[in-house]
C-alpha positions as CSV (number, residue, x, y, z in Angstrom):
1,M,-19.1,-31.8,4.9
2,V,-16.0,-31.6,2.8
3,T,-12.5,-32.8,3.8
4,T,-9.4,-31.1,3.1
5,H,-6.4,-33.2,2.3
6,A,-2.9,-32.1,2.7
7,P,-1.1,-32.2,-0.6
8,A,2.1,-34.4,-0.6
9,G,5.1,-32.4,0.9
10,V,3.0,-30.0,2.6
11,D,2.9,-30.1,6.6
12,A,-0.4,-30.2,8.3
13,R,-1.1,-29.1,11.7
14,P,1.7,-29.9,14.1
15,A,0.8,-32.6,16.8
16,T,0.9,-30.1,19.4
17,V,-0.2,-26.5,18.8
18,G,2.1,-24.3,20.8
19,P,1.8,-20.6,21.7
20,F,1.7,-18.1,18.6
21,R,5.0,-16.5,17.9
22,N,5.5,-13.8,15.3
23,E,7.5,-14.7,12.2
24,P,10.8,-13.3,12.6
25,P,12.1,-10.8,10.2
26,V,14.8,-11.4,7.6
27,D,18.3,-10.1,8.4
28,F,19.4,-8.5,5.4
29,T,22.9,-7.5,6.9
30,R,23.6,-11.3,6.2
31,E,24.9,-11.8,2.6
32,D,23.2,-15.0,2.0
33,N,19.8,-13.4,2.7
34,V,20.6,-10.7,0.3
35,R,21.5,-13.3,-2.4
36,K,18.4,-15.2,-1.8
37,M,16.4,-12.0,-2.3
38,R,18.2,-11.1,-5.4
39,A,17.7,-14.6,-6.8
40,A,14.0,-14.2,-6.0
41,I,13.7,-11.0,-7.6
42,E,15.4,-12.4,-10.8
43,K,13.1,-15.4,-10.8
44,V,9.9,-13.2,-10.4
45,H,11.2,-10.7,-13.1
46,A,11.2,-13.6,-15.6
47,E,7.5,-14.3,-14.7
48,L,6.1,-10.8,-15.1
49,G,3.4,-10.0,-17.7
50,R,1.5,-13.4,-17.3
51,E,-2.2,-13.4,-17.6
52,Y,-4.4,-14.7,-14.7
53,D,-8.0,-15.9,-14.8
54,L,-10.9,-15.3,-12.6
55,V,-11.4,-18.3,-10.4
56,I,-15.2,-18.9,-9.4
57,G,-16.3,-22.1,-7.9
58,G,-13.0,-23.6,-9.0
59,H,-13.8,-22.9,-12.8
60,R,-11.2,-20.4,-14.5
61,T,-12.7,-17.9,-16.8
62,R,-11.7,-14.8,-18.7
63,T,-13.4,-11.4,-19.6
64,A,-13.2,-9.1,-22.6
65,E,-12.1,-6.2,-20.3
66,K,-8.7,-6.5,-18.5
67,I,-6.8,-5.1,-15.6
68,K,-3.0,-4.4,-15.9
69,S,-0.9,-4.4,-12.9
70,I,2.0,-2.0,-13.4
71,N,5.5,-1.7,-11.8
72,P,5.4,1.7,-10.2
73,A,9.0,2.0,-10.3
74,K,9.1,1.3,-14.1
75,P,5.7,2.1,-15.5
76,S,6.4,0.5,-18.8
77,E,6.6,-2.9,-17.2
78,V,3.5,-5.0,-16.8
79,V,3.5,-7.2,-13.7
80,G,0.4,-9.1,-14.6
81,V,-2.7,-9.1,-16.7
82,F,-6.0,-9.8,-15.0
83,Q,-9.7,-10.3,-15.9
84,K,-12.0,-7.6,-15.0
85,A,-15.2,-8.8,-13.3
86,G,-18.2,-6.9,-13.8
87,K,-22.0,-7.3,-13.1
88,A,-22.1,-10.4,-15.3
89,E,-19.7,-12.1,-12.8
90,V,-21.6,-11.1,-9.7
91,E,-24.3,-13.8,-9.6
92,P,-22.0,-16.7,-10.6
93,A,-19.5,-15.7,-8.0
94,M,-22.2,-15.5,-5.2
95,Q,-23.8,-18.8,-6.2
96,A,-20.4,-20.5,-6.2
97,A,-19.7,-19.0,-2.7
98,L,-23.3,-20.0,-1.3
99,K,-22.9,-23.7,-2.6
100,A,-19.4,-23.9,-1.1
101,F,-20.8,-22.5,2.3
102,E,-23.3,-25.4,2.6
103,T,-20.4,-27.9,3.2
104,W,-17.6,-25.6,4.3
105,S,-19.5,-24.3,7.2
106,R,-20.1,-27.9,8.5
107,T,-16.4,-28.9,8.1
108,P,-14.8,-29.7,11.5
109,I,-12.9,-26.8,12.8
110,E,-9.8,-29.0,13.0
111,E,-9.8,-29.4,9.2
112,R,-10.2,-25.7,8.6
113,V,-7.4,-25.0,10.9
114,D,-5.1,-27.5,9.3
115,L,-5.7,-25.6,5.9
116,L,-4.4,-22.4,7.5
117,F,-1.3,-24.0,8.9
118,R,-0.5,-25.5,5.6
119,V,-1.0,-22.1,3.7
120,G,1.4,-20.7,6.3
121,H,4.0,-23.4,5.6
122,I,3.7,-22.9,1.8
123,I,4.2,-19.0,2.1
124,R,7.0,-19.5,4.7
125,E,8.8,-21.8,2.2
126,R,8.4,-19.4,-0.6
127,K,9.0,-16.2,1.5
128,F,11.4,-14.5,-0.6
129,E,9.4,-15.0,-3.8
130,F,6.4,-13.5,-2.2
131,M,8.3,-10.6,-1.1
132,A,9.9,-10.2,-4.7
133,W,6.3,-9.9,-6.1
134,L,5.7,-7.0,-3.6
135,V,8.9,-5.4,-4.9
136,F,7.6,-5.4,-8.4
137,E,3.9,-4.7,-7.8
138,V,3.7,-2.0,-5.3
139,G,7.3,-0.7,-4.9
140,K,8.2,-2.1,-1.5
141,N,11.9,-2.5,-0.5
142,Y,13.2,-5.5,1.0
143,A,12.3,-4.6,4.7
144,E,8.8,-3.4,3.8
145,A,8.1,-6.5,1.6
146,D,9.4,-8.7,4.5
147,G,7.2,-7.2,7.0
148,D,4.1,-7.6,4.7
149,I,4.9,-11.2,4.0
150,A,5.8,-12.0,7.7
151,E,2.4,-10.5,8.9
152,L,0.6,-12.7,6.2
153,I,2.2,-15.8,7.8
154,D,1.4,-14.5,11.4
155,F,-2.3,-14.3,10.3
156,C,-2.2,-18.1,9.2
157,E,-0.6,-18.9,12.6
158,F,-2.6,-16.7,14.8
159,Y,-6.1,-17.0,13.3
160,A,-5.7,-20.9,13.3
161,R,-5.0,-20.8,17.0
162,E,-7.8,-18.3,17.7
163,A,-10.4,-20.5,15.8
164,L,-9.3,-23.4,18.0
165,R,-9.7,-21.4,21.1
166,L,-13.1,-19.9,20.2
167,S,-14.5,-23.6,19.3
168,K,-14.0,-24.6,22.9
169,V,-15.3,-21.3,24.7
170,E,-17.5,-22.1,27.6
171,T,-20.2,-19.7,29.2
172,P,-19.0,-17.8,32.2
173,V,-22.2,-18.7,34.0
174,Q,-24.3,-21.9,34.4
175,L,-27.8,-21.6,35.6
176,P,-29.3,-24.1,38.0
177,G,-31.1,-27.0,36.3
178,E,-29.5,-25.9,32.7
179,R,-26.6,-27.0,30.6
180,D,-25.7,-23.8,28.9
181,M,-23.4,-23.7,25.9
182,L,-21.8,-21.0,23.8
183,R,-21.0,-21.7,20.2
184,Y,-19.8,-19.5,17.4
185,I,-21.3,-20.2,14.0
186,P,-20.4,-19.1,10.4
187,L,-22.2,-16.3,9.0
188,G,-22.3,-16.9,5.2
189,V,-20.8,-15.3,2.2
190,G,-18.3,-12.4,3.0
191,I,-16.9,-9.9,0.6
192,V,-13.2,-9.0,1.1
193,I,-12.0,-5.8,-0.4
194,P,-8.4,-5.1,0.6
195,P,-6.2,-2.0,0.0
196,W,-3.2,-1.7,-2.5
197,N,-0.6,-0.7,0.1
198,F,-0.6,-4.0,2.1
199,P,-1.7,-6.4,-0.5
200,A,-0.4,-9.5,1.3
201,A,-1.1,-9.0,4.9
202,I,-4.5,-7.4,5.0
203,M,-5.8,-9.1,2.0
204,G,-4.7,-12.5,3.3
205,G,-5.8,-11.6,6.9
206,M,-9.3,-10.7,6.1
207,T,-9.7,-13.8,3.9
208,L,-8.0,-16.3,6.4
209,A,-10.1,-15.0,9.4
210,S,-13.2,-15.6,7.3
211,I,-12.7,-19.1,6.0
212,V,-11.2,-20.6,9.2
213,C,-14.5,-19.7,10.9
214,G,-16.5,-21.6,8.2
215,N,-17.4,-18.6,6.0
216,T,-16.9,-18.4,2.3
217,V,-15.3,-15.4,0.5
218,I,-15.5,-13.5,-2.7
219,L,-12.2,-11.8,-3.0
220,K,-11.9,-8.5,-4.9
221,P,-8.3,-7.5,-4.5
222,S,-7.2,-4.0,-5.4
223,S,-6.8,-3.3,-9.1
224,D,-3.3,-1.8,-8.1
225,S,-2.2,-5.1,-6.5
226,P,-3.9,-8.2,-7.8
227,T,-0.8,-10.3,-8.5
228,I,0.1,-10.9,-4.8
229,A,-3.6,-11.9,-4.3
230,A,-3.3,-14.3,-7.2
231,K,-0.1,-15.9,-5.6
232,F,-2.0,-16.2,-2.2
233,F,-5.0,-17.9,-4.0
234,E,-2.5,-20.4,-5.7
235,A,-1.2,-21.1,-2.2
236,L,-4.7,-21.8,-0.9
237,E,-5.5,-24.1,-3.8
238,E,-2.1,-26.0,-3.3
239,A,-2.9,-26.4,0.4
240,G,-6.1,-28.2,-0.4
241,M,-8.8,-25.5,-0.1
242,P,-12.2,-26.8,-1.7
243,A,-13.5,-25.1,-4.7
244,G,-15.7,-22.1,-4.0
245,V,-14.5,-21.4,-0.6
246,V,-12.5,-18.4,-1.8
247,N,-13.4,-17.0,-5.3
248,F,-10.9,-14.9,-6.9
249,C,-12.4,-11.9,-8.6
250,P,-10.4,-8.8,-9.5
251,G,-13.0,-6.3,-10.8
252,A,-14.2,-2.6,-11.0
253,G,-15.3,-1.2,-7.7
254,G,-18.1,0.8,-9.2
255,S,-19.9,-2.1,-11.0
256,F,-18.7,-5.4,-9.6
257,G,-17.8,-4.3,-6.1
258,D,-21.0,-2.1,-5.5
259,A,-23.2,-4.9,-6.7
260,L,-21.7,-7.3,-4.3
261,V,-22.1,-5.1,-1.5
262,S,-25.7,-4.6,-2.2
263,H,-26.4,-8.1,-2.9
264,P,-29.1,-9.6,-0.7
265,K,-27.1,-12.7,-0.1
266,T,-24.1,-11.0,1.1
267,R,-23.7,-11.5,4.8
268,Y,-20.8,-9.0,5.6
269,I,-18.2,-6.9,4.0
270,A,-14.6,-6.6,5.2
271,F,-13.0,-3.6,3.8
272,T,-9.8,-1.6,4.2
273,G,-9.2,1.6,2.3
274,S,-10.2,5.2,2.0
275,R,-12.7,7.0,4.3
276,E,-14.7,7.9,1.2
277,V,-15.1,4.3,-0.1
278,G,-15.6,3.0,3.3
279,L,-18.5,5.2,4.1
280,H,-20.0,4.5,0.7
281,I,-19.9,0.9,1.6
282,N,-21.4,1.5,5.0
283,K,-24.1,3.4,3.6
284,A,-25.0,0.9,0.9
285,A,-24.8,-2.2,3.2
286,A,-27.3,-0.4,5.5
287,E,-30.1,-0.8,2.7
288,V,-32.3,-3.9,2.8
289,P,-32.9,-5.0,-0.6
290,A,-35.8,-7.5,-1.5
291,G,-34.9,-10.8,-0.5
292,Q,-32.3,-9.9,2.3
293,I,-33.3,-11.6,5.6
294,W,-30.7,-10.2,7.8
295,I,-28.8,-7.0,8.6
296,K,-25.5,-7.0,6.9
297,R,-22.3,-6.5,9.0
298,T,-19.4,-4.3,7.9
299,I,-15.8,-4.3,9.1
300,L,-14.3,-1.2,7.9
301,E,-10.8,0.1,8.5
302,M,-10.5,3.5,6.9
303,G,-6.9,4.4,7.6
304,G,-5.9,7.3,9.8
305,K,-3.3,10.1,10.6
306,D,-0.6,9.5,13.1
307,A,1.4,12.0,15.2
308,I,4.5,11.3,17.2
309,V,5.0,13.3,20.4
310,V,8.5,14.0,21.4
311,D,8.8,15.2,25.1
312,A,11.8,17.1,26.4
313,D,13.2,14.2,28.2
314,A,12.9,11.8,25.2
315,D,15.8,9.9,23.7
316,L,16.3,12.2,20.7
317,D,18.3,9.7,18.8
318,A,15.5,7.1,19.1
319,A,12.7,9.7,18.4
320,V,14.5,11.0,15.2
321,E,14.9,7.4,13.9
322,G,11.3,6.5,14.7
323,V,9.9,9.7,13.1
324,A,12.1,9.2,9.9
325,A,11.2,5.5,9.6
326,A,7.5,6.3,10.1
327,A,7.2,9.3,7.9
328,F,9.3,8.1,4.9
329,G,9.0,4.2,5.0
330,F,7.3,2.9,2.0
331,T,7.2,6.6,0.7
332,G,4.7,7.5,3.4
333,Q,1.9,5.4,1.8
334,K,0.4,3.8,4.6
335,C,-2.1,4.7,7.4
336,S,0.6,4.3,10.2
337,A,2.8,6.8,8.4
338,C,3.8,9.7,10.8
339,S,1.9,12.8,9.6
340,R,3.4,15.2,12.0
341,A,5.8,15.4,15.0
342,I,4.7,17.4,18.0
343,V,7.9,18.4,19.6
344,D,8.4,20.1,23.0
345,E,9.9,23.6,22.3
346,R,12.8,23.0,24.6
347,V,14.2,20.4,22.4
348,Y,12.7,21.5,19.1
349,D,15.6,23.0,17.4
350,K,18.0,20.3,18.4
351,F,15.4,17.6,17.3
352,V,14.7,19.2,13.8
353,E,18.5,19.5,13.2
354,R,19.0,15.8,13.8
355,L,16.0,14.8,11.9
356,R,17.2,16.9,8.8
357,D,20.4,15.1,9.0
358,R,18.7,11.6,9.1
359,V,16.3,12.4,6.4
360,E,19.2,13.6,4.0
361,K,20.6,10.1,4.3
362,I,17.6,8.6,2.7
363,T,18.2,7.2,-0.7
364,V,15.5,7.2,-3.5
365,G,15.3,4.7,-6.3
366,D,14.2,1.4,-7.6
367,P,13.1,-0.9,-4.7
368,A,14.4,-3.8,-6.6
369,H,17.9,-2.4,-5.6
370,N,16.6,-2.0,-2.0
371,A,16.6,1.8,-2.0
372,N,15.1,3.4,1.3
373,M,12.3,5.1,-0.7
374,G,10.7,3.9,-3.9
375,P,7.9,5.5,-6.2
376,L,4.5,6.5,-5.5
377,N,2.1,3.6,-6.4
378,R,0.1,5.2,-9.1
379,R,0.5,8.0,-11.8
380,T,-2.7,9.5,-10.6
381,R,-1.3,9.8,-7.0
382,A,1.8,11.5,-8.1
383,Q,-0.3,13.9,-10.2
384,N,-2.4,14.8,-7.2
385,F,0.8,15.4,-5.0
386,I,3.1,17.3,-7.5
387,F,3.0,21.1,-7.3
388,V,-0.4,20.9,-5.6
389,L,0.3,21.3,-1.8
390,I,1.2,25.0,-2.3
391,E,0.5,28.2,-0.4
392,V,1.1,31.7,-1.3
393,W,2.1,33.6,1.9
394,P,2.3,37.4,2.2
395,H,5.0,39.4,0.8
396,G,5.6,37.2,-2.2
397,V,6.7,34.1,-0.6
398,C,5.5,30.8,-2.0
399,K,6.1,27.6,0.1
400,L,6.4,24.2,-1.5
401,P,6.5,21.7,1.2
402,F,6.6,18.5,-1.0
403,L,7.4,17.4,-4.4
404,V,7.2,13.8,-6.0
405,H,8.7,11.9,-8.8
406,A,8.8,14.2,-11.7
407,R,9.2,11.1,-14.0
408,Q,5.6,10.5,-13.2
409,I,4.5,13.9,-14.7
410,F,7.2,13.9,-17.3
411,P,7.8,10.5,-18.5
412,D,10.8,11.5,-20.9
413,I,12.8,12.4,-17.7
414,G,13.5,8.7,-17.3
415,D,13.1,6.1,-14.5
416,C,13.9,6.8,-10.9
417,A,17.5,5.7,-10.1
418,P,19.2,5.0,-6.9
419,H,21.7,8.0,-7.1
420,G,20.8,9.4,-3.6
421,G,18.1,11.4,-2.0
422,C,19.1,14.9,-3.3
423,A,18.3,16.8,-6.4
424,D,19.2,20.1,-7.9
425,W,16.8,22.0,-10.0
426,P,18.2,23.4,-13.2
427,S,20.2,26.7,-13.0
428,A,19.1,29.9,-14.4
429,G,21.3,29.5,-17.4
430,D,19.6,26.3,-18.3
431,R,16.3,28.3,-18.8
432,K,17.6,31.6,-20.0
433,V,16.5,33.3,-16.9
434,S,18.6,36.4,-16.1
435,H,20.5,36.2,-12.7
436,D,18.8,39.4,-11.5
437,S,15.3,38.2,-12.0
438,A,16.1,34.7,-10.5
439,T,14.5,33.8,-7.4
440,R,16.8,33.7,-4.4
441,F,16.4,30.3,-2.5
442,T,16.6,29.4,1.2
443,S,15.6,26.3,3.0
444,H,14.8,25.2,6.4
445,V,13.5,22.1,8.0
446,N,10.0,21.9,9.5
447,A,8.9,19.4,12.1
448,R,8.5,16.5,9.6
449,G,12.0,16.6,8.7
450,V,11.5,18.0,5.3
451,R,13.7,20.7,3.7
452,R,11.0,23.3,2.8
453,P,12.3,25.9,0.3
454,E,11.0,29.4,0.3
455,L,10.7,31.0,-3.2
456,R,11.2,34.8,-2.9
457,N,10.2,37.4,-5.5
458,V,8.0,35.0,-7.1
459,M,6.4,36.5,-10.3
460,H,2.6,36.2,-9.6
461,H,1.6,35.2,-13.2
462,G,5.0,34.9,-14.7
463,R,5.6,33.0,-17.9
464,E,9.2,32.0,-16.9
465,V,10.2,29.7,-14.2
466,V,12.1,31.3,-11.4
467,D,15.5,30.1,-10.5
468,V,15.7,27.4,-7.8
469,S,19.1,26.0,-8.3
470,A,20.5,26.9,-4.9
471,S,18.1,24.4,-3.2
472,K,18.8,21.0,-1.9
473,L,15.5,19.2,-1.6
474,I,14.7,16.2,0.6
475,L,11.2,15.2,-0.5
476,A,8.6,13.5,1.6
477,F,7.1,11.6,-1.2
478,G,10.1,11.0,-3.5
479,T,12.5,13.2,-5.3
480,I,13.3,14.5,-8.8
481,A,15.5,11.9,-9.9
482,A,16.9,10.8,-13.3
483,T,19.2,8.1,-14.8
484,Q,22.7,8.9,-16.1
485,R,21.7,7.0,-19.4
486,R,19.8,9.9,-20.9
487,S,21.6,12.8,-22.6
488,N,19.6,15.6,-21.0
489,H,20.7,14.5,-17.5
490,Q,24.0,15.5,-15.6
491,V,25.0,13.6,-12.4
492,S,27.5,15.2,-10.3
493,G,28.5,13.3,-7.0
494,S,25.4,12.6,-5.0
495,R,23.3,15.1,-6.6
496,I,21.3,14.9,-9.9
497,R,20.7,17.8,-12.1
498,V,17.6,17.5,-14.3
499,K,17.3,19.7,-17.4
500,L,13.8,20.2,-18.6
501,A,12.9,21.6,-22.0
502,R,11.3,24.9,-22.0
503,D,8.0,23.5,-22.8
504,Q,8.1,21.2,-19.9
505,W,8.9,24.0,-17.6
506,Q,5.9,25.9,-19.0
507,R,3.7,23.1,-18.2
508,L,5.1,22.8,-14.7
509,W,4.7,26.5,-14.1
510,N,1.1,26.5,-15.3
511,D,0.4,23.6,-13.0
512,V,1.8,25.5,-10.1
513,A,-0.3,28.6,-11.2
514,S,-3.4,26.6,-11.6
515,A,-3.0,24.9,-8.1
516,I,-2.4,28.2,-6.4
517,E,-5.3,30.1,-8.2
518,H,-8.1,27.6,-8.9
519,D,-7.7,24.1,-7.6
520,D,-8.8,24.1,-4.0
521,R,-10.2,20.5,-4.4
522,K,-6.8,19.0,-4.9
523,L,-5.4,20.8,-1.9
524,A,-8.3,19.3,0.1
525,R,-7.5,15.8,-0.8
526,L,-4.0,15.8,0.5
527,P,-3.0,14.6,3.9
528,F,-1.3,17.9,4.6
529,R,-3.5,20.9,4.2
530,S,-2.2,24.5,3.7
531,R,-3.3,25.2,7.3
532,D,-0.8,22.4,8.6
533,I,2.1,24.4,7.1
534,R,3.7,26.6,9.7
């Protein structure tokens, strides 16, 4: 048995454990809270670029291969450098977790609960700093970062209380002549594989639930967001967690992750992420390799798609606000994002008009400046979304429902800047396209509140980009935005005009033509398929 000791200055479990209450959100209408957040962002910015070790059984090690965590709002900025665990690290990590399990599983529940309360206290005391790491690492604005960290604190508090409750559970029936007891026991070593988009709450929740029940963990955070996991691990250590109870191991999914899932000593896998990876884990965990004496358990959350139903007697203002927040919050990069609105036809037109007006108020920019909408998290995601969700309709009409950050595709455009949510494409004169051959542009709003342009008279295999200067695009996954600092950008009022060189337009047009003619696989990977466009 091991004993955890509360470090000096860290509160242990309160004398009386009261009912659970959610961590209250930060009120950013108060200037003092805004100042605290800005100070935390400044502090964290000074710490960017640090290198972090693997921590296996309390020992810090480094590998030849590295993982770089990048600020998605500023891809030239490295948030942290991490070791890349591979097959060579699988067995040391497993043995460290198995060794720690021998004692941690026999540690009194009260001591394990105390650890969670101390971790929650540490995170609460540094809440703004933890939030700032999310701003830089995954592009969350203040409110989104606050929600993520508040949920992490909630997991510390809630799972601690649940563990105490479950430790005192009694059987519902006592048979005559018997003394029947019900007791929950730890399972063993769990593999925790969290997603990038809730890198604090889900990562911490799966880890905390595991260890408070007496299990030990090999934590493989997402390669897109390992820094917040490192900060969480530091809080665990500071709170007095014994070595090996959690082993911090960023690594490649195809080598390190798969080997952990298939390991005969792995007892369970807790995963949140894509359907594709989740089903792969489920299939691999179902195999029984030599030396495995149990059936592995899997806890798989594989996202989803959400619709919001708006009935005729709904409060339309509330419905509009809910749809806008759900669809565009965190740039739509979460499983709870509103994928579609199902609206009663009696209020459809009125709802769409109000939603359009609400969406036009969304600002796009650097989350460090608390814009409503920040960047897509990865360059590959931007490349998958831009100019790909396209359907050629009859009579020469080409519909483009969404576009994303052009800077992800054309880095020389510059970083996203908080100039507002609207963008103008270059005029015909910018690209030497005659007025007569320029495309006439109209826009309307679909049920998702997105201005969907219609490009008429599109040249089917044209080598010149048609004129779209009359459009005003509100984009579901970002906008074509640019800074004023570059000579090839003009800013007029709330609109941003981006001039692209002719070779850039050629690349853009080729991408569009390729997506239309050849690349059905990209279309199939997107959340909105061509059949969803009406």
